[in-house]
Z-matrix of the N, CA and C atoms (Angstrom, degrees):
N
C 1 1.452
C 2 1.535 1 108.23
N 3 1.322 2 115.90 1 136.00
C 4 1.463 3 121.12 2 178.73
C 5 1.523 4 110.15 3 -71.47
N 6 1.333 5 115.60 4 143.41
C 7 1.460 6 122.11 5 -177.73
C 8 1.521 7 110.23 6 -107.90
N 9 1.334 8 115.50 7 136.57
C 10 1.451 9 122.26 8 177.64
C 11 1.522 10 109.29 9 -127.87
N 12 1.316 11 115.99 10 139.40
C 13 1.460 12 122.34 11 177.62
C 14 1.525 13 108.79 12 -107.62
N 15 1.323 14 115.85 13 127.52
C 16 1.466 15 122.33 14 175.84
C 17 1.522 16 107.43 15 -104.42
N 18 1.339 17 116.35 16 121.78
C 19 1.465 18 121.20 17 -179.44
C 20 1.525 19 107.99 18 -119.15
N 21 1.322 20 115.47 19 107.25
C 22 1.463 21 120.77 20 -179.82
C 23 1.516 22 108.23 21 -158.32
N 24 1.334 23 117.78 22 139.05
C 25 1.454 24 120.10 23 179.45
C 26 1.525 25 112.14 24 -76.57
N 27 1.326 26 117.63 25 -10.71
C 28 1.465 27 121.57 26 177.88
C 29 1.527 28 110.42 27 -90.73
N 30 1.320 29 115.62 28 117.17
C 31 1.463 30 120.50 29 177.69
C 32 1.528 31 110.69 30 -60.91
N 33 1.324 32 116.89 31 -36.00
C 34 1.468 33 120.97 32 -179.08
C 35 1.534 34 110.48 33 -65.70
N 36 1.328 35 117.39 34 -44.89
C 37 1.467 36 120.21 35 177.85
C 38 1.523 37 110.02 36 -61.36
N 39 1.340 38 117.00 37 -42.49
C 40 1.470 39 119.57 38 178.75
C 41 1.526 40 110.77 39 -61.70
N 42 1.329 41 116.52 40 -42.01
C 43 1.471 42 120.93 41 -178.46
C 44 1.530 43 111.25 42 -64.78
N 45 1.328 44 116.88 43 -46.78
C 46 1.466 45 121.15 44 179.97
C 47 1.531 46 110.46 45 -63.50
N 48 1.322 47 115.77 46 -44.76
C 49 1.460 48 120.29 47 -178.85
C 50 1.524 49 110.84 48 -65.62
N 51 1.329 50 116.71 49 -40.82
C 52 1.467 51 120.89 50 177.26
C 53 1.529 52 110.72 51 -56.50
N 54 1.333 53 116.04 52 -47.07
C 55 1.474 54 120.30 53 -178.63
C 56 1.532 55 110.87 54 -60.04
N 57 1.324 56 116.62 55 -43.54
C 58 1.469 57 120.68 56 179.10
C 59 1.529 58 110.32 57 -61.68
N 60 1.333 59 116.32 58 -48.94
C 61 1.466 60 120.70 59 -175.24
C 62 1.522 61 112.96 60 -70.75
N 63 1.322 62 117.34 61 -34.77
C 64 1.463 63 119.25 62 175.64
C 65 1.525 64 109.94 63 -63.93
N 66 1.334 65 117.12 64 -34.41
C 67 1.458 66 121.20 65 175.17
C 68 1.519 67 113.02 66 -66.88
N 69 1.334 68 116.03 67 -17.84
C 70 1.465 69 122.08 68 177.15
C 71 1.539 70 110.77 69 -99.30
N 72 1.340 71 116.88 70 12.97
C 73 1.467 72 124.28 71 177.74
C 74 1.521 73 114.57 72 66.54
N 75 1.325 74 117.02 73 37.87
C 76 1.461 75 121.97 74 172.48
C 77 1.522 76 109.23 75 -100.50
N 78 1.324 77 116.17 76 143.39
C 79 1.463 78 121.79 77 166.11
C 80 1.528 79 105.61 78 -83.21
N 81 1.316 80 117.60 79 141.47
C 82 1.456 81 121.29 80 -170.46
C 83 1.526 82 112.12 81 -120.03
N 84 1.330 83 114.79 82 136.05
C 85 1.460 84 122.85 83 165.09
C 86 1.516 85 106.04 84 -116.43
N 87 1.335 86 116.52 85 152.30
C 88 1.462 87 121.71 86 179.52
C 89 1.516 88 110.51 87 -129.96
N 90 1.326 89 115.22 88 146.15
C 91 1.464 90 121.71 89 172.92
C 92 1.517 91 107.76 90 -143.61
N 93 1.333 92 116.11 91 146.67
C 94 1.464 93 119.13 92 -179.94
C 95 1.516 94 112.73 93 -98.66
N 96 1.348 95 117.41 94 -4.01
C 97 1.463 96 119.59 95 177.33
C 98 1.535 97 110.11 96 -156.52
N 99 1.328 98 114.69 97 171.37
C 100 1.454 99 121.07 98 -176.46
C 101 1.514 100 115.26 99 -61.19
N 102 1.343 101 119.37 100 -47.76
C 103 1.464 102 119.29 101 -179.92
C 104 1.536 103 112.95 102 -59.01
N 105 1.329 104 117.48 103 -42.52
C 106 1.466 105 120.51 104 178.16
C 107 1.530 106 110.42 105 -65.36
N 108 1.330 107 116.41 106 -39.52
C 109 1.468 108 120.89 107 179.25
C 110 1.525 109 111.19 108 -64.45
N 111 1.322 110 116.60 109 -42.06
C 112 1.455 111 120.78 110 179.77
C 113 1.529 112 110.70 111 -63.51
N 114 1.313 113 116.70 112 -39.06
C 115 1.470 114 120.90 113 178.40
C 116 1.533 115 110.35 114 -63.86
N 117 1.320 116 117.57 115 -41.75
C 118 1.465 117 121.54 116 177.33
C 119 1.530 118 109.92 117 -61.67
N 120 1.316 119 116.59 118 -44.05
C 121 1.468 120 120.68 119 179.94
C 122 1.523 121 111.51 120 -62.70
N 123 1.309 122 117.38 121 -36.93
C 124 1.470 123 121.03 122 178.79
C 125 1.518 124 111.16 123 -65.51
N 126 1.321 125 117.30 124 -34.54
C 127 1.465 126 121.31 125 -179.88
C 128 1.522 127 112.51 126 -79.55
N 129 1.336 128 116.87 127 -39.19
C 130 1.470 129 120.66 128 -174.02
C 131 1.528 130 108.21 129 -156.68
N 132 1.341 131 116.64 130 91.63
C 133 1.464 132 121.90 131 -174.83
C 134 1.534 133 110.33 132 -63.15
N 135 1.334 134 117.14 133 122.87
C 136 1.469 135 120.64 134 179.56
C 137 1.531 136 111.13 135 -78.49
N 138 1.329 137 116.13 136 166.46
C 139 1.467 138 120.14 137 173.67
C 140 1.525 139 110.22 138 -83.90
N 141 1.355 140 115.81 139 -21.63
C 142 1.464 141 119.97 140 -179.09
C 143 1.524 142 109.78 141 -144.68
N 144 1.341 143 114.52 142 149.17
C 145 1.466 144 122.01 143 175.24
C 146 1.521 145 107.33 144 -130.81
N 147 1.325 146 116.29 145 125.93
C 148 1.460 147 121.44 146 170.56
C 149 1.515 148 105.61 147 -100.73
N 150 1.319 149 116.59 148 115.81
C 151 1.456 150 123.23 149 -166.74
C 152 1.523 151 111.56 150 -119.77
N 153 1.329 152 115.57 151 122.46
C 154 1.463 153 121.16 152 175.77
C 155 1.529 154 109.84 153 -62.99
N 156 1.302 155 116.77 154 131.68
C 157 1.464 156 121.13 155 -179.60
C 158 1.518 157 112.37 156 -69.60
N 159 1.326 158 117.55 157 -29.25
C 160 1.469 159 121.65 158 -175.67
C 161 1.518 160 111.20 159 -114.59
N 162 1.318 161 115.45 160 67.57
C 163 1.453 162 119.56 161 179.81
C 164 1.521 163 110.83 162 -81.91
N 165 1.345 164 116.55 163 146.67
C 166 1.459 165 119.00 164 174.48
C 167 1.532 166 109.90 165 -70.51
N 168 1.320 167 115.99 166 156.36
C 169 1.470 168 119.15 167 179.44
C 170 1.512 169 110.32 168 70.90
N 171 1.311 170 115.33 169 -124.27
C 172 1.464 171 119.79 170 176.69
C 173 1.516 172 109.10 171 -64.38
N 174 1.300 173 116.61 172 132.17
C 175 1.458 174 120.50 173 179.76
C 176 1.515 175 112.11 174 -78.48
N 177 1.311 176 115.42 175 174.62
C 178 1.466 177 120.85 176 -177.90
C 179 1.526 178 111.76 177 -62.72
N 180 1.329 179 118.16 178 -38.92
C 181 1.464 180 120.65 179 -179.67
C 182 1.523 181 111.06 180 -64.03
N 183 1.331 182 116.70 181 -40.40
C 184 1.466 183 119.54 182 178.53
C 185 1.525 184 110.79 183 -66.46
N 186 1.340 185 117.21 184 -42.98
C 187 1.462 186 120.39 185 176.75
C 188 1.525 187 110.51 186 -58.34
N 189 1.334 188 116.00 187 -46.21
C 190 1.466 189 119.99 188 -178.99
C 191 1.526 190 111.40 189 -60.83
N 192 1.312 191 116.60 190 -42.93
C 193 1.457 192 120.88 191 178.95
C 194 1.526 193 110.88 192 -60.07
N 195 1.327 194 116.64 193 -44.30
C 196 1.466 195 120.93 194 178.59
C 197 1.526 196 111.47 195 -67.93
N 198 1.329 197 117.13 196 -42.54
C 199 1.464 198 121.02 197 179.07
C 200 1.517 199 110.83 198 -59.02
N 201 1.319 200 116.57 199 -47.61
C 202 1.461 201 120.51 200 -175.30
C 203 1.533 202 112.48 201 -65.58
N 204 1.342 203 117.70 202 -17.38
C 205 1.473 204 121.56 203 177.27
C 206 1.527 205 112.66 204 -88.48
N 207 1.338 206 116.81 205 -14.13
C 208 1.467 207 120.81 206 -179.97
C 209 1.533 208 110.49 207 -71.45
N 210 1.329 209 115.75 208 155.90
C 211 1.462 210 120.80 209 174.85
C 212 1.529 211 108.52 210 -61.38
N 213 1.313 212 117.44 211 118.74
C 214 1.463 213 122.10 212 -176.83
C 215 1.517 214 114.04 213 81.81
N 216 1.327 215 117.54 214 -0.24
C 217 1.461 216 121.60 215 -177.15
C 218 1.511 217 114.59 216 -71.58
N 219 1.327 218 116.45 217 -8.94
C 220 1.463 219 120.08 218 176.78
C 221 1.523 220 111.60 219 -82.22
N 222 1.328 221 117.73 220 -12.00
C 223 1.458 222 121.23 221 -172.82
C 224 1.536 223 116.01 222 -85.64
N 225 1.340 224 120.09 223 -38.96
C 226 1.467 225 117.40 224 -176.06
C 227 1.532 226 112.85 225 -63.07
N 228 1.308 227 114.64 226 141.20
C 229 1.458 228 121.44 227 170.26
C 230 1.529 229 105.90 228 -80.53
N 231 1.326 230 116.82 229 125.57
C 232 1.459 231 120.70 230 -178.20
C 233 1.521 232 109.08 231 -111.36
N 234 1.338 233 115.02 232 123.41
C 235 1.455 234 122.43 233 177.08
C 236 1.520 235 107.93 234 -112.20
N 237 1.316 236 116.05 235 119.62
C 238 1.453 237 122.92 236 -179.51
C 239 1.529 238 109.16 237 -78.80
N 240 1.336 239 116.94 238 130.01
C 241 1.466 240 122.13 239 176.27
C 242 1.518 241 107.40 240 -100.42
N 243 1.330 242 117.29 241 120.94
C 244 1.462 243 119.19 242 -175.75
C 245 1.519 244 112.58 243 -144.96
N 246 1.318 245 114.57 244 146.83
C 247 1.463 246 120.73 245 170.06
C 248 1.523 247 108.65 246 -106.94
N 249 1.317 248 115.60 247 -0.09
C 250 1.470 249 122.76 248 -178.93
C 251 1.527 250 110.78 249 -78.41
N 252 1.303 251 115.64 250 142.76
C 253 1.464 252 119.92 251 171.24
C 254 1.523 253 109.20 252 -103.64
N 255 1.332 254 115.24 253 9.65
C 256 1.458 255 122.11 254 179.74
C 257 1.532 256 109.52 255 -74.13
N 258 1.310 257 116.77 256 102.19
C 259 1.459 258 121.59 257 -178.40
C 260 1.524 259 111.08 258 -60.91
N 261 1.333 260 117.86 259 -31.72
C 262 1.455 261 121.37 260 178.75
C 263 1.519 262 112.09 261 -60.44
N 264 1.339 263 116.99 262 -42.51
C 265 1.459 264 121.81 263 178.27
C 266 1.524 265 110.73 264 -63.63
N 267 1.317 266 115.90 265 -44.55
C 268 1.464 267 120.28 266 179.53
C 269 1.525 268 110.31 267 -65.51
N 270 1.320 269 117.13 268 -43.28
C 271 1.471 270 121.20 269 179.13
C 272 1.523 271 111.08 270 -62.36
N 273 1.335 272 117.14 271 -39.92
C 274 1.467 273 120.83 272 178.34
C 275 1.532 274 110.40 273 -60.08
N 276 1.329 275 116.77 274 -43.74
C 277 1.462 276 120.73 275 179.65
C 278 1.527 277 111.28 276 -67.95
N 279 1.313 278 117.62 277 -40.14
C 280 1.472 279 120.63 278 177.38
C 281 1.525 280 109.80 279 -63.98
N 282 1.313 281 117.36 280 -42.27
C 283 1.464 282 120.82 281 177.49
C 284 1.529 283 111.84 282 -63.72
N 285 1.332 284 116.93 283 -29.04
C 286 1.464 285 121.13 284 179.21
C 287 1.523 286 112.11 285 -84.23
N 288 1.348 287 117.87 286 -9.60
C 289 1.457 288 119.23 287 175.65
C 290 1.507 289 117.26 288 130.47
N 291 1.337 290 119.44 289 2.74
C 292 1.465 291 120.06 290 175.72
C 293 1.523 292 108.95 291 -70.22
N 294 1.329 293 116.02 292 144.11
C 295 1.462 294 120.90 293 -179.29
C 296 1.521 295 113.30 294 -90.83
N 297 1.333 296 115.99 295 -30.25
C 298 1.464 297 120.77 296 -173.61
C 299 1.524 298 107.13 297 -164.16
N 300 1.327 299 117.30 298 173.40
C 301 1.457 300 120.05 299 176.13
C 302 1.518 301 110.81 300 -137.19
N 303 1.323 302 114.90 301 156.79
C 304 1.460 303 123.45 302 177.93
C 305 1.522 304 106.85 303 -127.39
N 306 1.316 305 116.78 304 128.66
C 307 1.463 306 121.52 305 178.05
C 308 1.531 307 110.14 306 -81.27
N 309 1.331 308 115.64 307 135.80
C 310 1.468 309 122.00 308 173.03
C 311 1.518 310 107.48 309 -86.75
N 312 1.299 311 120.98 310 144.69
C 313 1.460 312 125.82 311 -5.66
C 314 1.532 313 110.48 312 -76.43
N 315 1.312 314 115.74 313 155.40
C 316 1.459 315 121.60 314 -179.48
C 317 1.524 316 109.17 315 -132.58
N 318 1.323 317 115.68 316 167.83
C 319 1.460 318 121.02 317 178.37
C 320 1.521 319 109.21 318 -136.32
N 321 1.320 320 116.72 319 -176.21
C 322 1.468 321 122.29 320 -178.09
C 323 1.522 322 111.42 321 -54.02
N 324 1.315 323 116.33 322 -47.09
C 325 1.460 324 120.81 323 -176.41
C 326 1.515 325 112.95 324 -60.32
N 327 1.325 326 116.93 325 -41.97
C 328 1.462 327 121.31 326 179.64
C 329 1.521 328 110.46 327 -64.94
N 330 1.338 329 116.97 328 -47.27
C 331 1.466 330 120.76 329 -179.03
C 332 1.521 331 110.09 330 -63.84
N 333 1.320 332 117.66 331 -45.69
C 334 1.469 333 120.89 332 179.40
C 335 1.525 334 111.02 333 -60.35
N 336 1.333 335 117.54 334 -42.15
C 337 1.467 336 120.90 335 179.59
C 338 1.526 337 111.22 336 -65.01
N 339 1.327 338 117.99 337 -43.80
C 340 1.469 339 121.04 338 179.21
C 341 1.524 340 110.70 339 -64.77
N 342 1.335 341 116.82 340 -41.48
C 343 1.459 342 119.53 341 178.33
C 344 1.533 343 110.24 342 -63.72
N 345 1.312 344 117.48 343 -38.04
C 346 1.473 345 120.52 344 177.02
C 347 1.525 346 109.92 345 -65.02
N 348 1.333 347 117.50 346 -41.08
C 349 1.467 348 121.76 347 -179.96
C 350 1.520 349 112.36 348 -59.27
N 351 1.341 350 117.18 349 -34.70
C 352 1.470 351 120.69 350 -177.35
C 353 1.526 352 112.73 351 -100.04
N 354 1.326 353 116.36 352 7.70
C 355 1.471 354 121.09 353 174.69
C 356 1.512 355 115.90 354 82.54
N 357 1.344 356 117.55 355 24.00
C 358 1.461 357 120.15 356 -179.29
C 359 1.528 358 113.60 357 -104.26
N 360 1.304 359 117.91 358 -7.95
C 361 1.469 360 119.45 359 -177.18
C 362 1.523 361 111.32 360 -98.21
């Protein structure tokens, strides 16, 4: 079973996203911040990471930079979760290694379509 990591400080976003991804037959790990997410990746690198754009502490770009330096960290497909319309923030994350982004709020159809676009569905 493919593994996906959800990184978001909102428990509700993690819960909703988990339900969607479990329906797509993914095993799920969750983290509420970058350091916890990085530790999970070191133990068991996922095939995909859904990453909150506005994380507390270390931002998404810093997490991505650290992830991409880890052994196997170049492999996960990273989808940025954002409610921001700030193209600069999205561009910064893409430059740091995000593959695509999903606008909040989202539903099953949006997640399934994005996963299909990046070859995960």
